[in-house]
N, C-alpha and C positions, 0 to 999 in steps of 0.2 A: 745786767747782774750789778746789785747794790749789795757794796760788801757787809751793811749790814744785814742781809739779806742771809748769810751765808753762819751757820749756826757754829761758834767753836775757831780754833784758829788758822787760821789756813800759814798753811807752809809753799812757798816757790820756789823752787831748783833748777839747777841747769839742764834738763834733761837729758842731752849729750854726756853729760862727767859723768865716768864711772863711780870715782867716789862719791858723787852726789847721789845717784841711783841706790848705791850701796846702803847711805844711809837717809834716801828712805825708807825701803826696804825694812832697815834696821826697826824705826821709829813708829811702821807700822804692828810689827809684830811686838814690840815694847808700847803700844800706845793700846792697852788693855780697857779704857774707856775710850774707845774710840774719838778719840778728841779733837781728831787732826784731818783735816780735809788738804789738800794736796794739784797742784799745778804745777805744771814746767813754766820757765819763764819764757820760754820759746814757743807758747801754747796762743793761741789766740783768746784765752781765755787771762791767762799769764798776762801779757801785754798790754790787756784791756785793765788791769788790776792795778798793773808797773803804771801807767799814764793814769790811774784814777788817782793811784795815792805821790806822784810824782817824780819816778826815776825811771831811770836812762829803762831805756826799750831796746837795746841794743848792746851793752855793755856787761855782761853775767859774773861777777865775780862774787857775788854772793848768796849765802842763803837768806831771805824775805821771809815775817813771820810779817803777819797781820792780825789785829786781835784789838777787839771793843774799839775800833777807829783807828791803834794805834799801829807805826809801823816797824819793826824791829828790823837790823840788819847785822850782819857779819859776827861778831863776836858773842854780841849782845842776843841774838837771835835765838845762835847755839845753843847759848845756857838757859834762856828761855824754855827753850822745848827740852832740857832736860828736867828744867823744876817741874814742868806740864808731866815730864814723865813719870815725878816721882821716885820711888825707890831708891834702890843705890847709888840713881844717877841724880838726884837730891842733893847729891854729896859733892856735886860737882858745880850748885850756882854760886857759892861762895867765892867764886874767881873772878865774880862780879866787882869784889873789892879791890879788885887790880884795876891799876887805871884801861880805861878805856883805852886810850892809844896804845898803850903794851900791849895787850889783849891784839886791837885790831892789826896790829903789825906781825903776831903769831899768825890770823891767821889768815891776813895778805900774803905771806912768805909762801902758807899752805894752800892757796887756792890762785896765787900765781903759778905754781907749780902742779899742779894738781892734775893738769892732761899728760904733763909728762909724767912724774908716779906714778898715778893711776888710770891710764888712759882714756880712752874716749868713745862713746858707742852711741851707732845710727841706729839700733835696734829698740824698741821699748819692754820693757816688762811686759805681758801679756795676765793682768790683775784677774782672779777667783770674781764672782759677781759680788762678793759681800766687800772684798774691799774695792773693786768697781766703784760704787757707790762713794766712796772717801774721795775719788778725783772727781774735781770740777771742768 
Protein backbone atom coordinates (compact mmCIF):
# COMPACT_ATOMS: atom_id res chain seq x y z
CA UNK A 1 0.00 0.00 0.00
CA UNK A 2 1.34 3.40 -0.95
CA UNK A 3 0.44 6.32 1.29
CA UNK A 4 -0.10 8.44 -1.80
CA UNK A 5 -2.80 5.99 -2.96
CA UNK A 6 -4.95 6.76 0.07
CA UNK A 7 -7.29 9.68 -0.38
CA UNK A 8 -7.68 12.07 2.52
CA UNK A 9 -5.88 12.28 5.82
CA UNK A 10 -5.09 9.06 7.66
CA UNK A 11 -5.35 8.89 11.45
CA UNK A 12 -3.40 6.24 13.31
CA UNK A 13 -4.55 5.73 16.88
CA UNK A 14 -3.85 3.49 19.87
CA UNK A 15 -6.37 0.70 19.37
CA UNK A 16 -6.43 -0.43 23.01
CA UNK A 17 -6.83 3.05 24.54
CA UNK A 18 -10.41 3.88 25.56
CA UNK A 19 -9.78 7.63 25.18
CA UNK A 20 -8.35 7.09 21.69
CA UNK A 21 -11.24 4.87 20.62
CA UNK A 22 -13.82 7.37 21.91
CA UNK A 23 -11.96 10.14 20.09
CA UNK A 24 -12.08 8.17 16.82
CA UNK A 25 -15.80 7.54 17.30
CA UNK A 26 -16.30 11.26 17.87
CA UNK A 27 -14.30 12.15 14.73
CA UNK A 28 -16.35 9.68 12.68
CA UNK A 29 -19.57 11.37 13.83
CA UNK A 30 -18.21 14.92 13.36
CA UNK A 31 -16.53 14.28 10.00
CA UNK A 32 -19.59 14.92 7.82
CA UNK A 33 -17.47 15.00 4.65
CA UNK A 34 -15.92 11.61 5.52
CA UNK A 35 -12.43 12.98 4.94
CA UNK A 36 -10.56 10.80 7.43
CA UNK A 37 -9.38 7.21 7.07
CA UNK A 38 -8.44 5.30 10.23
CA UNK A 39 -6.21 2.48 11.36
CA UNK A 40 -4.86 1.45 14.73
CA UNK A 41 -1.17 1.84 15.43
CA UNK A 42 -1.03 -1.85 16.37
CA UNK A 43 -2.61 -3.17 13.16
CA UNK A 44 -0.59 -4.56 10.26
CA UNK A 45 -1.56 -1.52 8.19
CA UNK A 46 -0.67 0.85 11.04
CA UNK A 47 2.69 -0.83 11.55
CA UNK A 48 3.44 -0.62 7.83
CA UNK A 49 2.54 3.08 7.71
CA UNK A 50 4.66 3.81 10.80
CA UNK A 51 7.62 2.07 9.17
CA UNK A 52 7.13 4.03 5.93
CA UNK A 53 7.11 7.37 7.76
CA UNK A 54 10.01 6.31 10.02
CA UNK A 55 8.13 6.42 13.35
CA UNK A 56 8.49 3.89 16.19
CA UNK A 57 6.41 0.74 15.78
CA UNK A 58 6.27 -0.24 19.44
CA UNK A 59 5.75 2.95 21.48
CA UNK A 60 2.27 4.39 21.03
CA UNK A 61 2.02 7.72 22.83
CA UNK A 62 0.56 9.84 20.05
CA UNK A 63 -2.12 10.07 17.47
CA UNK A 64 -0.49 10.26 14.04
CA UNK A 65 -2.00 12.09 11.09
CA UNK A 66 -0.59 11.55 7.62
CA UNK A 67 -1.74 13.90 4.89
CA UNK A 68 -0.23 14.78 1.54
CA UNK A 69 3.02 13.03 2.47
CA UNK A 70 3.39 15.00 5.70
CA UNK A 71 3.32 13.45 9.16
CA UNK A 72 1.85 15.19 12.20
CA UNK A 73 1.92 13.88 15.76
CA UNK A 74 0.77 14.83 19.25
CA UNK A 75 -0.87 18.24 19.68
CA UNK A 76 -0.20 19.27 16.09
CA UNK A 77 -2.08 16.21 14.79
CA UNK A 78 -4.98 16.85 17.18
CA UNK A 79 -5.26 20.49 16.16
CA UNK A 80 -5.01 19.61 12.45
CA UNK A 81 -7.95 17.25 12.98
CA UNK A 82 -9.93 20.09 14.57
CA UNK A 83 -9.17 22.30 11.59
CA UNK A 84 -10.34 19.61 9.14
CA UNK A 85 -13.55 19.02 11.10
CA UNK A 86 -14.40 22.71 10.81
CA UNK A 87 -17.41 24.20 12.54
CA UNK A 88 -16.93 24.98 16.21
CA UNK A 89 -13.79 22.81 16.29
CA UNK A 90 -12.05 25.28 14.01
CA UNK A 91 -11.92 27.68 16.97
CA UNK A 92 -9.33 25.40 18.63
CA UNK A 93 -6.89 25.70 15.73
CA UNK A 94 -5.41 29.04 16.91
CA UNK A 95 -3.90 27.02 19.79
CA UNK A 96 -1.23 26.24 17.17
CA UNK A 97 0.18 29.67 18.10
CA UNK A 98 1.18 28.26 21.49
CA UNK A 99 4.77 27.00 21.28
CA UNK A 100 4.90 23.32 20.32
CA UNK A 101 6.96 22.24 23.37
CA UNK A 102 4.26 23.61 25.70
CA UNK A 103 1.36 22.14 23.66
CA UNK A 104 3.11 18.78 23.43
CA UNK A 105 3.91 18.87 27.15
CA UNK A 106 0.19 19.00 27.95
CA UNK A 107 -0.49 16.35 25.31
CA UNK A 108 2.23 14.11 26.82
CA UNK A 109 0.74 14.47 30.31
CA UNK A 110 -2.60 13.17 29.04
CA UNK A 111 -0.97 10.48 26.87
CA UNK A 112 1.15 9.25 29.79
CA UNK A 113 -1.91 8.83 32.03
CA UNK A 114 -4.53 7.81 29.45
CA UNK A 115 -4.70 4.15 30.49
CA UNK A 116 -4.91 5.05 34.18
CA UNK A 117 -7.55 7.74 33.65
CA UNK A 118 -9.60 6.20 30.83
CA UNK A 119 -8.65 2.51 30.82
CA UNK A 120 -7.79 -0.02 28.14
CA UNK A 121 -9.95 -2.32 26.09
CA UNK A 122 -9.29 -5.58 24.32
CA UNK A 123 -12.55 -5.26 22.38
CA UNK A 124 -12.78 -3.38 19.12
CA UNK A 125 -15.86 -1.52 18.01
CA UNK A 126 -17.79 -3.27 15.29
CA UNK A 127 -18.37 -0.57 12.70
CA UNK A 128 -21.32 -0.54 10.33
CA UNK A 129 -20.47 -1.17 6.65
CA UNK A 130 -20.58 2.60 5.99
CA UNK A 131 -18.03 3.27 8.71
CA UNK A 132 -15.97 0.13 8.01
CA UNK A 133 -15.02 1.46 4.56
CA UNK A 134 -13.18 4.31 6.32
CA UNK A 135 -10.82 1.91 8.12
CA UNK A 136 -7.67 0.71 6.38
